N, C-alpha and C positions, 0 to 999 in steps of 0.2 A: 155384324159385330165390326167394330171400329179399329182402325190401324193401333189405335192404342191399347185397345184389350187383347189385341193378336197374341197368343200364345199363354194369355194370362190365367192364374188359376181361376177356378169356376167361382163364380159371384154369387154370395148367401144372397137369397130373396131379401126385400125388406120394403118399406115404405121408399114411395117417391121424393119427398119432401126430405126424410132424415135418413133413410138408409136403416141400416140395422142399430142405430142409436138407441132406441126406446127398447127395442130387446134383450139389447147387453145391459145397461142399465137396471131393466127389470130382473132381468133372469141371466147374467154373463153364463154363468158355468152350462147351465141346460141350452141355452142358445150354440154354445161352443159345441156339445155333445152333439147336437141335432144335425150343426153343420158336417161334422165330421163323418155323423152315419149317413147323412144323406148326398154328400158332395167328395167325401173322401179324406185323405191325408193333409191336403193343402187347400186352404178356403180362403177366398177373397174376401174383405168387408167393407163397405161403405157406412163413413157418418157424415151425417150432412146431406145437404143437396149436391146433386152433380154437377160436377166441375167447381162449387164452392167449398164444399168439405174436404174429407181426405179418404182418402183408402188405407188399409192394412192388409196383409197375409197372416192368418196363423197356423200353425204348423203342428200337427199330432201325430206325428210317428218319431221312434226314435232317430232315423238315419238323416231326417229334417233338422233335429235339435241338436246332435252332432256338430253338422254343417254351420248352425250357426252358433253354437254358444262353442266348441273347441278351439276357435281361434285359428284353424286350418286353412279357411276359405277367406274371403275379402273380408274387411275390419265389420263387424257387426257392433254399436256400440249404444250405450245407455241414454241415449237420446230421444226420448219419447214422451206424448204427454204427460204419462205416469209417473215417470221419475222426476220429469220438471214440477209436479206438483207434490212429489215426495220430497225434493231437494230443499222445497220452501220450506218444509215442514221442520225436518231434521238436518238441514245443512247439507253438505259435502263428506258426508262419513265414508265409512269402508263399501257401503252396501250400495251408495249413491254414486261415488267419483268415478271418475272415470279417466285414461289416458295415462299421464306420467305422475299425477296426485295419486291415481289409485293403485299404480304399481310401487311408490314409494311408499303409501302406508300400508297396501299388503307385505312387504318386505318388512317394514317395522314391527306390526302386531303378528306376525306368523309363529314367531316364538313363543308367545303366549296362549299359544291353543294346541300345543301339542298333547299328545297322549300322554306323556308323563306330567307336563305342567297340569292337563286336568284330573289325573290321580290324584293330585294334591288336596283337589275338592271333595272327593268323593265320601270322608267322612261326614263331612259338613252337609251334605246334600243327604245322606242318610238322617241324620239330625233332625233335619228340616221335612223329609217325608214323615217321619214319627211326630212331629206335630202337628202335619196334616192329618195322620191318623187320629190324634188326639180331638182334633175338631171336628173330624168325620165322625167320632162319637160321642161329641158332644149334641149333634145333629139328630141321630139315633135316638138317643136320649130322650128327646122332647118329642121322638116321633113322627111320623110322615115322610113326607121325600125331601131331598135335600137338592138345591140346586148347584149343580155339578162345578158349572165353571167359575162361581165366586168363590168357590172352595179351592180350585185348582191354581185361579189366578194369586190368589192370597200366597201358597205355596211357592209359585214361581217368584213372585215379587220376593221372599223371605230370601231365597235361594240367590238370587240376583243381587239382593241389599249384601246380604252375609260374603256371600264367596266373591262377588265379583268387587265390591265396592267397599265393603266393612262395614256397614250400616246396614239396621235392619229397615227396611223400607215399611214395614207394616202401616206407619203413619201415613205415608205417601199411595197407600192404596187406592182411595179415595180418589185422589188426583189422577192416577193413572188408570181404575176402573172408569172415570166420567173422560177424558181428554182424547186415550188413545182409540176408543170405538168411533168417537164421532171423528178424527182427524182420518181414521182408516177410511171411512166410508164418504167423507168429503174430498179427499185426494183422488177415491175411484171414481165417484159421479163425474169431477173435473177432468179425470184423464178420460172418459168417454165422451163427454160433450160434444155436440157438433158446434158450439160456438161457446167459449169460454171469457165470462166478463171477468174485467181484472179485479182482482183480490182484493185491491184496494177500496172497491166499492164497499159502501154500507151497506151491504145485504144481510140477511139475518143470518144465512149461512156464514157469509164471508166472517160476520162479526164474533158468531159460535165459534169459528175454527180458530179466529185469531185470538182470542179468550183462552181456548183449550191448549195453543200453541204456547203463550205466555206463561201460561201453569206450567206447562213441563220444561220450559226454557229455566223459571226460577226454580225448580225442583233439583236441575241440572246444577244450574250456579250454586245453588246451597251444598250441593256432594262436592262439588269441586273445591268450593270455598273451606268447606269442612275439611277439605283432605291437605289443603295448603297450609292452612292454621295447625292441625295436629301433626304434620309432618308426614314424613312416607313410612306407612304400615305394613308393606309386604302384600296387601291385596292388590287385585286387576288395576285400577284406579292408580296406586304408586306406582306398578309397573308399568300402566299408562304413562305416566309422568316423567318414567325414567328411561324409556323405550329409547333406542334409537336405530336407526337405519342402518344395517349392516353393511350397505357399500358406500355409504357419504358420510355417516358418524352422526347426521343430525337428527335432533328430536323432534318432537311435534309442538307448536306454538299452540298457545290457549285456546285460540278460533278452533284448531284440527282437533284438538281434546274433548273439547266441548260437542262436535258435531258427533266425534264417536261414541261419546255416553250417551247421547239423545239416540243414536241408532242403537245401541245395546238397551238401552232402556226400555225403547217401544219393540223392538223386534223381541230380545230375550223374554221379556215378561207376555208379552200377547202370544205369540206364536207357542211358547213352550207351554204355557198356561192352557191354551185352549188346545193342543194334540192332546195332552192330559187327559181333559175332559172328555174328549172323543175317545180316548183309548179306554179309560174306565167306563164311559157309556156302553163299547162294544162289546164287552166284558160282560157286564149287566144284559148284555141280550143274549149272550153263547155261553151257557153255563159250562159244559165239556170243554171249552177251551178255556174259560176261567180256572175249573178244576185242574187243569192239566199246569198250567201257570202256580198254583197253591203247591200241588204235589213238587211241582219243581225247586220252587222256592224254599219248602221244607228240607227238601232232600241238601240243598245246597248252603243255604242260611242257618236253618235251624230257627233260632230267635237271636242270631247275630245282628248287628246292624253294618251294611253289605262292604266290603273293600273292594277296591279295583281289580284286583283279581276276580271277585265274585262278579262283576259287571260281566267280565266275558265268561264264567261258569254259567251264567244263567242264560244259557241259548236259547230255549223256548220263548221265554220272557221277551229275548231280545226281538226274535221273530214278531211277537206281536207287535213290539213299537215298529218294526218296517210296514208290516201290513197296514197300521193305521195311518201310517205316514204316506203309504201309499194311496188309499183310499181319501185322507183328508189331506193331501199337504197344503202347509201354512202358506207355501208362496205358490200360488195357483199357477200363475202366469208370467214370462220372462219376456218385458218387450224389448225390443233392438230396433236400431236403425241400419239400412244399409250403407256403408260409406263409398261402397263404387258399385257399379253394374254387376249382376250376379246373376246364376241360374240357380234355382231350387227346386229339389224333385221334378226336373225337368220344365219348369217355368221360370219366363225372366221375372227378375224383380229388378227393378228400377233403383238406380241411388238415389237415398234418400227416403227410399219405400221403409214404415216401419213393418216388422215380423214378430208375430208374437208367438213365443213358444209356449204351448197349453200344455205345461204340467198335467192337470187335471185331465185333459183328453187324452193325454199319450197313457197316463195310469189307468184311464178306462177303456183303451182301444180293444176291441175283442180279436185283432190280430196278435196283438202283443201278450195278452194276459186272458186266460181260461177263464169264462164267468166272473170279468172283471168287477162286476158288484158287488160279489159276495166276499165275504168275510172270512180269507182262509189263512191263518197265519202261516202253514206247513210251505205256504208258495217260497217263503225264503230259509226252507233248510236246505244245508251246503251244497248237494246234490242238485237240487229243482233249481238253483239260480248259477250254476255254473256254466250254461250256455246264453245267459240272459244280457242281451244288449246293455253295456254300462249306459247309455242315453234313453234306457226303457223307463228306469228309477231315477227320478230327478227331485227327491223331496227337499234335499238342499242345494238344488241346481247343477251345474256340471260345468266342465273345464277349468281352465284357470279360476273363474271366477267360484266357483262351489264355493258354499258359506263356509266359514273360516271357523264356526263355533259349531260344525255339524258333532262334533265328539264330545262336547259338554252336553248338547241338547239330548243326545242320544243316552248317554248316563244319567241325566238328570229324568228322562221319562221312564228307562228301565226299573230305575232305584225305586220311584214313587209308587208304579205300576205294582212291583214285587212286595213292597211294603204294604200296600193299602189291602192287597189280595191275599194276605197272610193274617190280615187282621177281621175279614168281613166276607160276607157274603153280598155280593151286589146284585141287584135286579133293576134292571131299567123299563121305565113306566113307555117307551116306545123303542121300537126295535131302530128304523134308521131314523136320523135327524134330519131335519132339514136345516141346509148351510146357505150362508150369504158371501157374496165376495166383493169384499173392499180389497183394499192392498193385501189384506192379508184374509186369510181363510177364518171364518167363523160360525158357528151356530146360528140359526134364524129365531129361535124359540132357545128355553129354558132347557139344558138338560136334565131330565128328571131320575133320578135314582134312588132305591131305598138300602142303606147300607146296614144289614145285619150282624152285629158282633159275633166272631166265633169265639168259643171257649178256648185257652192256651194250657 
């Protein structure tokens, strides 16, 4: 062992030339799981040739996640290749900004995402969930299996459009469906590449990404211009344009608003739509759990559209949502860069080192969760989670940078699950889906289910 490696975390074996680059690009999540099981809760990875590439450490336990994310240790910032690529696509919105810019935007946006504010959107979310039921009923009438993700992404786009931007984004669905997965995978590949060619080079991948990015920017510019022309209407975009930093009284300029809309458009649509598809698919493979959700929905709602109080009362439905987000966290890794020398889980972290908090790994760590691969919503019953480490469950991140939209997302998922299960018996074609890890988690294949209408 060289002096450079003294005390360092164990190194994940890889090829001499590329280290773990190909393994991570081919199966990032599986590679992380193997590293965790073989080498422990902190593992070092090499990308590229020795001394010419770069190294990073991946953490797989709650205590390490707390150290990196809570802000209690030396600074860890969002300065990593994956975020560099994401910033090129969505700009410096709340999810990608750092330092004072992030603090100012967080202060400005926080009042727009309180539970009280989210409650105002609940009736509209319920209406959109009922529209999802009608779409699924049409598919069922034609017979055969439904491609779950296509239906749930439409639902997420409609909620996002009407609740947040005051417009029905159904017509923009093809743009989002084509552009977001492509940019997702493109940014993830470049973030793990041993050598990143300039994005300006006219390679096929760069040209396709540039075209997809332009299509989303045109969509966002149209939304902003529409709101400017029509005047303020009380929707999220109007509130965004009116929002002021409570400390300075400053509003956000046009470029910042555009970046925030890009982040919400990509994150709000992709993550929620995909999570809902995983939730319905999981229920289709676990009939007893599905029946229990249906019994609860019948008792709490009957035939009513949910209210904000109903969302809290649908406790087991909420546990299903929580368990799906544990098994399939939309943001599966959180990369950070150390701004000073540090010690993490007994190993030195030099200044400038990238540390990846593997949410996927923590959620599937057998030292943290019993039978972590199993779908068990009862894990999240009140008494069962009382002693759970706060950083053992991170579907919305952790610390001061936890996702600002978590209340909205959970309500959107719970209402859709409740509304669909009340209307259908769901049966999944396969029990456990294969997943792929771009910037966000997604299914590798079509999620195939049948929806059998229930008589009311």
